[in-house]
N, C-alpha and C positions, 0 to 999 in steps of 0.2 A: 397527317390526318386521314383518321376511319372514319369510312360510311359502310352504314349496311341496309339494307331495306326490310321493310316491314311485308308480309302479305298485303292483302285488301280488307281491308275493313269488312269481317261480317264471314270471313274465313279459318275452319279451322284450323289446326299446325296440321300435318302431316303425322301421321298417327292414332288421330284419335272422330271422333263418329257423335255428332252433336245429334241432339233431338230437345223442338223448341216446343214449350206449351202455352197460350195466353190465355188470358181473360181464367187462371185461378184462382179462388181465393186459396187465403192461409189454414184451414179445415181441409182443405181438401189436398193440400201439400202436407200437409199432416200425417194426413191417412196415406200418404201416397209414401212419406219416412217411413211410416209402420208398418206397412205393405211390404216394401223392400229389405228392414234391417239394418242391421248393424254389418255386416259380413258383405257390402253390396260391393262390383267391381268400376258402381258408376259414381260418379261426382256430380249433385242433385245440389242447384241452386236457385233462389227462388229469391224475385225484387218485384215490388209490386203487379204479383197478379202474372206473373211470366215466367213457368219454370223451364231450368236446363241444363237440358240433362247431360254429362259429358263423360261418353266411355272412349278407354284405349285397346285400340285396335288387337288383334292376338301377340303380333307382333312383338308390339312392344309390352306389354306384360309379362310376355317369357325372354324380354330378351336377358340377357347375362350381363 
């Protein structure tokens, strides 16, 4: 039998930086998407007024 351990809930994986904004409406999210454009290096996730922006750290971005 194999067991694995997970990081505590709410802890971002190593190699990522996360920023969370609360109480944003859909229009504000759409404006942010337009501002950052399609060629962004961050992942944006929006759910019921919460926007989470996840960015890879440099070491992960340029790893071969």
